[in-house]
C-alpha positions as CSV (number, residue, x, y, z in Angstrom):
1,M,94.3,124.1,79.7
2,S,90.5,124.4,79.5
3,K,88.1,122.1,81.3
4,K,86.9,120.9,77.9
5,H,90.5,119.8,77.0
6,L,90.9,118.2,80.5
7,S,87.7,116.3,80.0
8,A,88.7,115.1,76.5
9,D,92.1,114.0,77.8
10,S,90.5,112.2,80.6
11,S,88.1,110.4,78.3
12,S,90.9,109.4,76.0
13,R,93.0,108.1,78.8
14,T,90.1,106.2,80.2
15,R,89.5,104.4,76.8
16,E,93.3,103.7,76.6
17,L,93.4,102.2,80.1
18,A,90.3,100.1,79.5
19,D,91.9,98.6,76.3
20,L,95.2,98.0,78.1
21,I,93.5,96.3,81.0
22,L,91.4,94.1,78.7
23,N,94.4,93.0,76.7
24,H,96.5,92.3,79.8
25,K,93.6,90.3,81.3
26,R,93.4,88.1,78.2
27,A,97.2,87.5,78.3
28,Y,97.1,86.8,82.0
29,Y,94.3,84.2,81.9
30,A,96.1,82.6,78.9
31,G,99.1,82.1,81.1
32,Q,101.2,84.6,79.1
33,P,101.2,87.8,81.2
34,Q,102.9,90.8,79.6
35,I,103.4,92.9,82.7
36,S,103.8,92.2,86.4
37,D,100.9,92.1,88.8
38,A,102.0,95.3,90.4
39,A,102.1,97.1,87.1
40,Y,98.6,95.7,86.2
41,D,97.3,96.9,89.6
42,K,98.5,100.4,88.8
43,L,96.6,100.5,85.6
44,E,93.4,99.4,87.4
45,D,94.0,102.0,90.2
46,E,94.4,104.8,87.6
47,L,91.3,103.8,85.7
48,R,89.4,103.6,89.0
49,S,90.5,107.2,89.8
50,L,89.2,108.4,86.4
51,S,86.1,106.3,86.2
52,P,85.2,104.5,89.4
53,S,82.2,102.6,87.9
54,H,83.8,101.6,84.6
55,P,82.4,98.2,83.6
56,I,85.8,96.7,82.9
57,L,86.6,97.0,86.7
58,E,83.7,94.7,87.3
59,L,85.0,92.1,84.8
60,I,85.8,89.0,86.8
61,G,87.8,87.0,84.3
62,I,87.8,86.4,80.6
63,E,85.3,84.5,78.4
64,P,86.7,81.0,77.7
65,K,88.1,80.5,74.3
66,E,85.9,78.6,71.8
67,S,88.9,76.6,70.6
68,V,90.0,75.2,74.0
69,G,87.1,73.4,75.7
70,R,83.4,73.3,76.1
71,K,81.8,76.1,78.0
72,V,80.1,75.3,81.3
73,K,77.7,77.5,83.3
74,H,78.3,78.1,87.0
75,D,75.2,77.4,89.2
76,R,76.4,80.3,91.4
77,P,78.9,82.9,90.1
78,M,82.6,82.5,90.8
79,L,83.3,86.0,91.9
80,S,86.6,87.9,92.4
81,L,87.7,89.4,95.6
82,Q,87.8,93.1,96.8
83,K,91.4,94.0,97.7
84,T,93.1,96.5,99.7
85,Y,96.7,97.6,100.4
86,S,95.7,99.6,103.5
87,L,95.7,98.1,107.0
88,D,93.3,100.8,108.1
89,D,90.8,99.7,105.4
90,L,91.3,96.1,106.5
91,Y,90.7,96.9,110.1
92,S,87.6,99.0,109.2
93,W,86.2,96.1,107.2
94,A,86.9,93.6,110.0
95,E,85.4,95.8,112.7
96,N,84.8,93.7,115.8
97,H,84.0,90.5,113.8
98,E,85.7,87.2,114.3
99,I,87.5,86.5,111.0
100,I,89.3,83.7,109.3
101,G,92.7,84.4,107.6
102,T,94.1,82.2,104.8
103,Y,96.9,82.4,102.3
104,K,96.1,84.1,99.0
105,V,97.5,81.5,96.6
106,D,98.6,82.7,93.2
107,G,97.1,80.0,91.0
108,N,93.9,79.4,89.1
109,S,90.4,79.1,90.6
110,L,88.6,75.8,90.0
111,S,85.1,74.4,90.7
112,L,84.8,70.7,91.3
113,V,81.4,69.1,91.0
114,F,80.8,65.7,92.8
115,E,77.7,63.5,92.6
116,K,77.4,60.7,95.2
117,G,81.2,61.0,95.9
118,A,82.3,60.9,92.2
119,L,84.0,63.8,90.5
120,T,81.8,64.5,87.4
121,L,83.1,67.9,86.3
122,A,86.0,70.3,86.9
123,K,85.7,73.9,85.5
124,T,87.7,77.1,85.5
125,R,86.3,80.4,86.7
126,G,86.2,81.9,83.2
127,N,84.3,85.1,83.3
128,G,82.7,84.2,86.6
129,F,79.4,83.0,85.1
130,I,80.7,80.6,82.4
131,G,83.8,78.6,82.8
132,E,85.7,75.9,80.8
133,D,85.5,72.2,81.3
134,V,89.0,71.0,82.3
135,T,88.1,67.6,83.8
136,D,90.6,65.8,81.6
137,K,93.5,67.7,83.1
138,I,92.2,67.7,86.7
139,L,91.9,63.9,86.8
140,W,95.7,64.0,86.8
141,V,96.1,66.2,89.9
142,P,97.2,63.9,92.7
143,D,95.4,65.6,95.6
144,I,92.1,66.0,93.8
145,P,90.3,62.6,94.3
146,S,88.1,61.3,91.5
147,K,86.1,59.4,94.1
148,L,85.5,60.5,97.7
149,S,85.2,58.1,100.7
150,N,81.5,59.1,101.2
151,D,78.5,60.0,99.1
152,F,79.1,63.8,99.1
153,T,77.1,65.6,96.4
154,G,77.9,69.2,95.9
155,E,80.6,71.6,94.8
156,I,84.2,72.2,96.0
157,R,85.9,75.4,95.1
158,G,89.6,76.2,95.5
159,E,92.9,77.1,93.8
160,L,95.0,75.0,91.5
161,Y,98.7,75.9,92.0
162,C,102.2,74.6,91.5
163,F,104.9,74.1,94.2
164,E,108.2,75.7,93.3
165,S,110.0,72.3,93.4
166,Q,107.4,70.8,91.1
167,F,107.7,73.7,88.7
168,F,111.3,73.0,88.1
169,R,110.6,69.3,87.4
170,L,107.7,70.3,85.1
171,A,110.0,72.8,83.3
172,D,112.5,69.9,82.6
173,E,109.8,67.6,81.3
174,M,108.4,70.4,79.0
175,A,111.9,71.0,77.6
176,A,112.2,67.3,76.9
177,L,108.9,67.4,75.0
178,N,110.1,70.5,73.0
179,L,107.4,72.7,74.6
180,D,107.8,76.4,75.3
181,K,109.7,77.1,78.6
182,P,107.3,78.1,81.4
183,T,107.7,81.6,82.9
184,S,106.4,81.2,86.5
185,T,104.5,78.9,88.8
186,R,101.2,80.8,88.3
187,N,101.5,81.1,84.5
188,I,102.2,77.5,83.9
189,V,99.0,76.4,85.6
190,A,96.9,78.6,83.2
191,G,99.1,77.4,80.4
192,I,98.5,73.7,81.0
193,L,94.8,74.2,81.6
194,G,94.5,75.9,78.2
195,R,96.3,73.0,76.4
196,K,94.6,70.4,74.3
197,T,97.6,68.0,74.4
198,H,99.9,66.7,77.1
199,V,97.1,67.0,79.7
200,E,99.2,64.6,81.9
201,L,101.4,67.5,82.8
202,A,98.7,68.6,85.3
203,R,100.1,65.8,87.6
204,F,102.7,68.4,88.7
205,F,100.0,70.6,90.3
206,N,98.3,70.7,93.7
207,F,95.0,72.0,94.9
208,F,93.8,74.0,98.0
209,A,90.1,73.9,98.7
210,F,88.5,77.0,100.3
211,D,84.7,76.6,99.7
212,V,82.1,73.9,99.8
213,A,78.4,74.0,98.8
214,S,75.9,71.2,99.3
215,E,72.2,71.0,100.0
216,N,73.0,68.4,102.6
217,L,75.4,70.6,104.6
218,A,74.4,73.3,107.1
219,I,77.6,75.1,107.9
220,K,77.3,77.9,110.4
221,T,80.9,79.2,110.5
222,E,83.8,79.6,108.0
223,W,85.9,77.6,110.5
224,N,83.5,74.7,110.3
225,L,83.6,75.0,106.5
226,F,87.3,74.3,106.5
227,L,86.8,71.4,108.9
228,Q,84.3,70.0,106.5
229,L,86.8,70.3,103.7
230,K,89.3,68.4,105.8
231,E,86.7,65.7,106.5
232,L,86.4,65.3,102.7
233,N,90.2,64.9,102.6
234,F,91.0,68.1,100.8
235,H,94.1,70.3,101.6
236,T,93.2,73.8,102.7
237,P,95.3,77.1,102.8
238,E,96.0,76.9,106.5
239,P,93.0,78.8,108.0
240,V,93.7,80.8,111.2
241,L,91.0,82.3,113.5
242,L,91.6,86.0,114.2
243,N,89.8,88.2,116.8
244,T,91.9,91.4,117.2
245,K,94.0,93.8,115.3
246,D,97.1,92.3,116.9
247,D,96.0,88.9,115.6
248,I,95.6,90.3,112.1
249,E,99.0,92.0,112.2
250,E,100.8,88.9,113.5
251,Y,99.1,86.8,110.8
252,L,100.2,89.2,108.1
253,E,103.8,88.9,109.3
254,H,103.4,85.1,109.1
255,V,102.2,85.4,105.5
256,K,105.1,87.7,104.7
257,N,107.5,85.0,105.9
258,A,105.7,82.4,103.9
259,M,106.0,84.6,100.8
260,D,109.8,85.0,101.4
261,E,110.2,81.2,101.6
262,G,108.7,80.9,98.1
263,E,107.7,77.2,98.0
264,I,104.1,78.2,97.2
265,G,103.4,81.3,95.1
266,L,101.5,83.7,97.4
267,D,100.4,87.2,96.7
268,G,98.8,88.2,100.0
269,A,96.1,87.0,102.4
270,V,92.4,86.5,102.2
271,F,90.1,87.3,105.2
272,S,86.4,86.3,105.6
273,Y,83.9,86.8,108.4
274,N,83.7,83.6,110.4
275,D,79.9,83.9,111.0
276,R,78.3,82.6,107.7
277,S,75.0,84.2,108.6
278,L,76.7,87.5,107.8
279,H,77.6,86.1,104.3
280,E,73.9,85.7,103.5
281,E,73.0,89.0,105.1
282,L,75.7,91.1,103.3
283,G,75.6,89.3,99.9
284,A,77.8,90.4,97.0
285,T,78.3,93.0,94.3
286,A,78.5,91.9,90.6
287,H,82.3,91.6,91.2
288,H,83.0,90.4,94.7
289,P,81.4,89.1,98.0
290,R,81.1,91.8,100.7
291,Y,82.1,89.3,103.4
292,K,85.6,88.7,102.1
293,M,88.6,91.0,101.7
294,S,92.0,90.3,100.3
295,F,95.1,92.1,101.5
296,K,98.2,92.7,99.3
297,W,101.4,94.7,99.9
298,P,101.9,97.4,97.3
299,G,104.7,96.3,95.0
300,Q,107.2,98.3,93.0
301,T,109.1,96.8,90.1
302,A,112.3,97.8,88.4
303,K,114.7,96.7,85.7
304,T,118.3,96.0,86.5
305,K,121.3,94.0,85.3
306,I,123.0,91.0,87.0
307,S,126.6,91.9,87.6
308,E,127.7,88.9,89.6
309,F,126.6,85.8,91.4
310,L,127.3,84.7,95.0
311,W,126.6,81.1,96.2
312,E,126.1,81.2,99.9
313,T,126.1,78.0,102.1
314,S,123.3,78.1,104.7
315,R,123.3,76.5,108.2
316,L,121.5,73.5,106.7
317,G,124.1,73.1,103.9
318,F,121.9,74.4,101.1
319,V,123.9,76.5,98.6
320,T,121.7,79.5,97.7
321,P,122.4,81.7,94.7
322,V,122.2,85.5,95.2
323,A,122.3,87.9,92.2
324,I,124.4,91.0,92.7
325,V,122.6,93.6,90.6
326,D,123.1,97.2,89.5
327,P,121.6,99.3,92.3
328,V,117.9,100.3,92.0
329,F,115.6,102.1,94.4
330,L,112.5,100.2,95.4
331,S,110.0,100.7,98.3
332,G,112.3,103.1,100.1
333,A,115.5,101.1,99.8
334,S,118.5,100.8,97.5
335,I,118.5,97.2,96.2
336,T,121.8,95.5,95.2
337,N,121.1,91.8,96.0
338,V,118.3,89.6,94.8
339,T,117.8,86.1,96.2
340,L,117.2,83.5,93.5
341,H,115.9,80.7,95.8
342,N,117.9,77.7,94.5
343,A,120.0,76.1,91.8
344,A,117.0,74.8,89.8
345,F,115.7,78.4,89.6
346,V,119.0,79.5,88.0
347,K,118.8,76.6,85.6
348,T,115.1,77.1,84.6
349,Y,115.6,80.8,83.8
350,N,119.1,80.3,82.4
351,L,120.3,83.2,84.6
352,K,123.8,84.5,84.1
353,K,126.0,87.6,84.4
354,G,124.9,90.4,82.1
355,D,121.2,89.4,82.0
356,D,118.7,92.3,82.2
357,I,116.0,91.3,84.7
358,E,112.8,92.7,86.3
359,I,112.5,92.5,90.1
360,I,109.8,93.4,92.6
361,R,109.7,94.5,96.2
362,S,106.4,94.6,98.1
363,G,106.4,96.6,101.3
364,E,109.4,95.3,103.3
365,V,109.3,91.8,101.7
366,I,112.7,90.6,100.3
367,P,113.2,91.7,96.6
368,K,112.2,89.0,94.2
369,F,113.1,88.1,90.6
370,L,110.2,88.4,88.2
371,A,111.4,87.8,84.7
372,V,114.4,88.0,82.2
373,I,114.0,91.1,80.0
374,S,116.9,90.3,77.8
375,E,119.5,87.5,77.9
376,S,123.2,87.8,77.7
377,P,125.1,85.2,75.6
378,G,125.9,81.8,77.0
379,S,124.4,79.5,79.5
380,F,124.0,79.3,83.3
381,S,126.7,77.8,85.5
382,W,126.8,76.2,89.0
383,P,129.7,76.0,91.4
384,K,131.1,72.5,91.7
385,E,132.2,72.8,95.3
386,C,131.3,74.6,98.5
387,S,133.1,78.0,98.6
388,S,133.6,77.5,102.4
389,C,135.0,74.0,102.8
390,H,135.6,73.0,99.1
391,T,133.6,69.8,99.5
392,G,131.9,68.6,96.2
393,L,128.3,69.7,96.0
394,E,125.3,67.4,95.6
395,F,122.2,68.3,93.6
396,D,118.8,66.9,94.7
397,G,116.9,68.0,91.6
398,V,116.1,71.5,93.1
399,R,118.9,72.5,95.4
400,L,122.7,72.2,95.6
401,K,123.9,71.0,99.0
402,C,127.2,70.8,100.8
403,P,127.2,67.3,102.5
404,N,130.0,68.3,104.9
405,T,127.6,68.9,107.9
406,K,130.3,68.4,110.6
407,N,133.2,70.5,109.4
408,C,131.9,73.2,106.9
409,P,132.8,76.6,108.4
410,A,129.9,78.3,106.7
411,Q,127.4,75.8,108.2
412,Q,129.0,76.1,111.6
413,L,129.0,79.9,111.5
414,R,125.3,80.2,110.4
415,D,124.2,77.5,112.8
416,I,125.8,79.4,115.8
417,L,124.5,82.7,114.5
418,N,121.0,81.2,114.5
419,W,121.5,80.2,118.2
420,I,122.7,83.7,119.0
421,K,119.6,85.2,117.5
422,C,117.2,82.7,119.2
423,A,119.0,83.1,122.6
424,E,119.0,86.9,122.1
425,I,122.7,87.3,122.8
426,E,123.3,91.0,122.1
427,D,126.5,92.5,120.5
428,L,127.8,89.1,119.3
429,S,127.6,89.7,115.5
430,E,128.9,87.7,112.6
431,K,131.9,90.0,112.4
432,R,132.8,89.1,116.0
433,L,131.9,85.4,115.8
434,A,134.0,84.7,112.7
435,P,137.4,85.1,114.4
436,L,136.3,83.0,117.3
437,L,135.6,80.2,114.9
438,N,138.8,80.8,112.9
439,S,140.9,80.6,116.1
440,G,139.3,77.3,117.2
441,L,137.8,78.9,120.4
442,V,134.3,78.1,119.1
443,G,133.2,75.1,117.0
444,K,129.7,74.5,118.2
445,K,126.9,76.4,120.1
446,S,127.8,75.2,123.6
447,D,131.4,76.5,123.2
448,L,130.1,80.0,123.6
449,Y,129.5,79.3,127.3
450,S,133.1,78.4,128.0
451,L,134.5,81.7,126.6
452,T,136.2,84.0,129.0
453,V,136.8,87.8,129.0
454,E,140.4,87.0,128.1
455,D,139.3,85.0,125.0
456,F,137.4,88.0,123.7
457,L,140.4,90.3,124.3
458,K,142.4,88.1,121.9
459,M,140.0,89.1,119.1
460,P,140.8,92.1,116.8
461,F,139.4,95.5,117.8
462,T,137.9,94.2,121.1
463,K,138.6,96.3,124.1
464,E,138.1,95.5,127.8
465,K,134.7,97.0,128.1
466,M,133.3,95.2,125.0
467,A,134.9,91.9,126.1
468,Q,133.3,92.1,129.5
469,K,129.9,93.0,127.9
470,L,130.1,90.0,125.5
471,Y,130.9,87.6,128.3
472,T,128.0,89.0,130.4
473,N,125.5,88.8,127.6
474,I,126.4,85.2,126.8
475,Q,126.2,84.1,130.4
476,A,122.8,85.9,130.8
477,S,121.4,83.8,127.9
478,K,121.9,80.6,129.8
479,T,118.3,81.0,131.1
480,L,115.9,81.2,128.1
481,P,112.4,80.2,127.2
482,L,112.1,76.6,126.0
483,P,110.6,77.6,122.6
484,N,113.7,79.8,121.9
485,F,116.0,76.9,123.0
486,L,114.3,74.5,120.6
487,N,114.2,77.1,117.8
488,G,117.9,77.7,118.3
489,L,118.7,74.1,117.5
490,G,118.1,74.9,113.9
491,I,115.8,72.0,112.8
492,E,114.7,72.3,109.2
493,G,111.0,73.2,108.8
494,A,110.4,74.3,112.4
495,G,110.1,77.9,113.6
496,I,109.1,79.5,116.9
497,T,105.4,79.1,116.3
498,T,106.0,75.4,115.5
499,W,107.6,74.9,118.9
500,E,105.1,76.9,120.8
501,K,102.3,74.8,119.3
502,L,104.1,71.6,120.1
503,L,104.9,72.7,123.7
504,S,101.2,73.3,124.3
505,I,100.8,69.6,123.9
506,F,104.2,68.2,125.0
507,P,105.0,70.8,127.8
508,S,108.7,70.0,128.5
509,L,111.9,69.3,126.7
510,E,111.8,65.6,127.8
511,A,108.2,65.3,126.6
512,I,108.9,66.8,123.2
513,Q,111.9,64.6,122.7
514,R,109.8,61.5,123.5
515,A,107.0,62.6,121.0
516,T,106.6,60.1,118.2
517,L,105.9,60.6,114.5
518,E,102.4,59.2,114.9
519,E,101.6,61.5,117.8
520,I,102.9,64.7,116.0
521,K,101.2,64.0,112.7
522,T,97.8,63.7,114.3
523,I,98.1,67.3,115.6
524,D,96.2,69.8,113.6
525,G,98.5,71.6,111.1
526,F,101.2,68.9,111.1
527,A,101.6,66.8,108.0
528,E,103.7,63.7,107.9
529,K,106.6,65.5,106.3
530,S,106.8,68.2,109.0
531,A,106.3,65.6,111.7
532,E,109.2,63.6,110.3
533,Q,111.4,66.7,110.2
534,I,110.6,67.4,113.9
535,V,111.3,63.8,115.1
536,S,114.4,63.2,113.0
537,G,115.7,66.7,113.7
538,L,115.4,66.3,117.5
539,R,117.2,63.0,117.2
540,E,120.0,64.5,115.1
541,K,120.4,67.4,117.6
542,T,120.7,65.1,120.7
543,S,124.4,65.9,121.1
544,D,123.7,69.6,120.8
545,I,121.0,69.4,123.5
546,V,123.3,67.4,125.8
547,N,126.2,69.8,125.3
548,L,124.1,72.9,125.9
549,L,122.6,71.5,129.1
550,S,126.0,70.4,130.3
551,A,127.3,74.0,129.6
552,G,124.7,75.3,132.0
553,V,122.0,76.4,129.6
554,A,118.7,76.1,131.4
555,P,115.6,76.3,129.1
556,V,112.4,77.3,131.0
557,A,109.2,75.5,130.1
558,Q,106.6,78.2,130.1
559,S,103.0,77.3,130.7
560,L,101.3,78.3,127.4
561,S,97.7,77.3,127.9
562,V,97.7,74.5,130.6
563,S,96.6,75.5,134.1
564,Q,98.9,74.7,137.0
565,T,96.5,72.1,138.4
566,S,95.8,70.4,135.1
567,S,98.3,67.6,135.5
568,A,95.9,66.1,138.1
569,H,92.9,66.3,135.8
570,P,91.7,63.0,134.4
571,L,91.8,64.3,130.8
572,F,95.4,65.6,131.1
573,G,97.4,64.4,128.1
574,K,94.4,62.8,126.4
575,Q,93.9,63.5,122.7
576,F,90.6,64.7,121.3
577,I,89.3,65.1,117.8
578,I,86.4,67.5,117.2
579,T,84.2,67.2,114.2
580,G,81.0,68.8,112.9
581,A,79.1,71.8,114.2
582,L,78.9,72.6,117.9
583,S,76.7,75.0,119.9
584,K,79.8,76.8,121.1
585,P,82.6,78.2,118.9
586,R,85.2,75.5,118.3
587,S,88.0,77.8,119.6
588,E,86.2,78.0,122.9
589,I,85.9,74.2,123.2
590,E,89.6,73.7,122.2
591,K,90.6,76.3,124.8
592,L,88.8,74.4,127.6
593,I,90.4,71.1,126.6
594,K,93.9,72.7,126.5
595,Q,93.3,74.3,129.9
596,V,93.2,70.9,131.5
597,G,96.2,69.6,129.5
598,G,94.3,67.9,126.8
599,V,95.5,67.6,123.2
600,I,93.8,68.6,120.0
601,G,94.3,66.3,117.1
602,S,93.3,66.5,113.4
603,S,92.6,62.8,112.5
604,V,91.4,59.8,114.4
605,S,94.1,57.2,115.3
606,K,95.0,54.7,118.0
607,N,96.2,57.7,120.1
608,T,92.8,59.4,120.1
609,F,91.0,59.3,123.4
610,A,87.6,60.6,122.2
611,L,85.9,61.9,119.2
612,V,83.7,64.9,120.1
613,T,80.6,65.5,117.9
614,N,77.0,66.4,118.1
615,E,76.3,64.5,114.9
616,T,76.2,61.0,116.3
617,D,74.7,59.6,113.1
618,S,77.4,61.1,110.9
619,S,78.9,58.9,108.2
620,S,82.1,61.0,108.0
621,S,85.5,59.4,107.7
622,K,86.4,60.4,111.2
623,M,83.3,58.7,112.6
624,K,83.9,55.6,110.6
625,K,87.5,55.4,111.8
626,A,86.5,56.0,115.5
627,K,84.0,53.2,115.3
628,E,86.5,50.9,113.6
629,L,89.1,51.6,116.4
630,G,86.6,51.5,119.2
631,T,87.3,55.1,120.1
632,A,84.9,56.8,122.6
633,I,82.4,59.1,120.9
634,W,81.3,62.0,123.1
635,S,78.7,64.7,122.6
636,E,79.5,68.3,123.4
637,D,77.6,68.1,126.6
638,Q,79.4,64.9,127.7
639,L,82.7,66.6,127.1
640,L,81.7,69.7,129.1
641,Q,80.6,67.5,132.0
642,K,84.0,66.0,132.1
643,L,85.8,69.3,131.7
644,I,83.9,71.6,133.9
645,G,81.3,69.5,135.7
646,S,78.3,71.2,134.2
647,K,75.9,70.6,131.4
């Protein structure tokens, strides 16, 4: 083929791609996407390879519809983000800068305008320069205040999203109102924002704030920006300070796990330079700021058919549906199972045997359901009883649960398997554990430590050498790190990082068992719900703890950040709240406090020893609370004098 024909073909394909991208953008921002995100990204990538500077690639959003709401100009553009799928590109961008990582929430960007503490306007991103007034909907969102506790004047930007559990409740209400069934947590947000009626449905949404702009605020770091947002009582997408490639890699693993859990729709991570002077220096293109970078895992989609359902009872009693599908090859693996999250998910999408569905797998993330392509006849069905113990199941509005916590074999098996994993007992697989449970030799975690070589020899296909090996491995696990011990208890909502963070404050098993709800919920990153799960979970696991200790298990409390001499320090065990800008990086100040055994909290309470701030004339909520409670207010210099004896 001649160069002329090649050029003509390329030009034709470029026009075709541009039209496709524009049409899919319109559908996406209307809350009615026609293809998956992964398929859309492929179209953009192909167009970029043919025409790197094509104007449609710089298009931030879509012009608001005339028929929906009045148009509102943005004082500063609401830009998109540059994205990468390459770790090398991410590392190259990060260089040696200190960066902040946050979740990339799959929702709709919003700008909230406040005047003297009152919300006066809420607007969508639109095309980045002109958005749509959606104040009437946003007033219904429970965690967006219509009036702040101070006289803040400025703009808050963030992401409006829908929790999975709220999505199912919203879907039921929309069905009762004879409205079209929503297709996903992301699409329903756009759909409701684009409605003229039933604006009250926005009460099912939540909001994460990630940017603040005000003439009265001089914010030097991105970390302090998030602190300021918390001062204003906004929820934020869990910012994490990162300094090295290892930090970034570990954080991305954390994001992957959060994506797998599925409670909030996430599609990657966002990184930004912590030093905000770099933001001003680097500026932005017409499409994105140069000081931010989003990372996504390349996704592959496929169509398949549901051939069967399995309903598996977890260690916590939740009965989770798994779709058995016709095998498809995605991201280097043959996929035959797709997790469907919970019972409400099956109900909302009316999933059943014979449905043709689309699924996606990003990198090594667990395959996920995307959409129903074509339905088979009939309606969904749920099991009425637990397949393991035949106890009648209960439905909490989202999940089916087996209430037989004491005697359900499936719950026992998975609870003990969780302990085996956390205690790092090698060779004791589910296949080997099951007959031990069936024979009555093991009924709880501590029973493992009373097993003998002879007990293992009674099991099918277990020879002398393997029996001895299993016995030795179990006995060797008696001494284990305290975070692993606590993680092995299987408390809902708590993982290894949760326990490591708590142990930096309550550095022993006894101390963490004594920790109260009030003490835990004041720690940065712990909301009341998670604090309640920790306290009630430890209480419920008391017999497990006693039995394991009696069996000879000896958890080792490792020193995480507290020096060996810190217990003698006068600030040991004292809780500090830090607010406002400091001369040193906040992370450095926190490290010094932790080194002497101090505790970092997130909100002022009766447990707070001192509020640390250089802004002694501040009218922030933390300052007001500290004065109300008579809490000591220290400057940064005063704190350093107490910590290290120098100014």
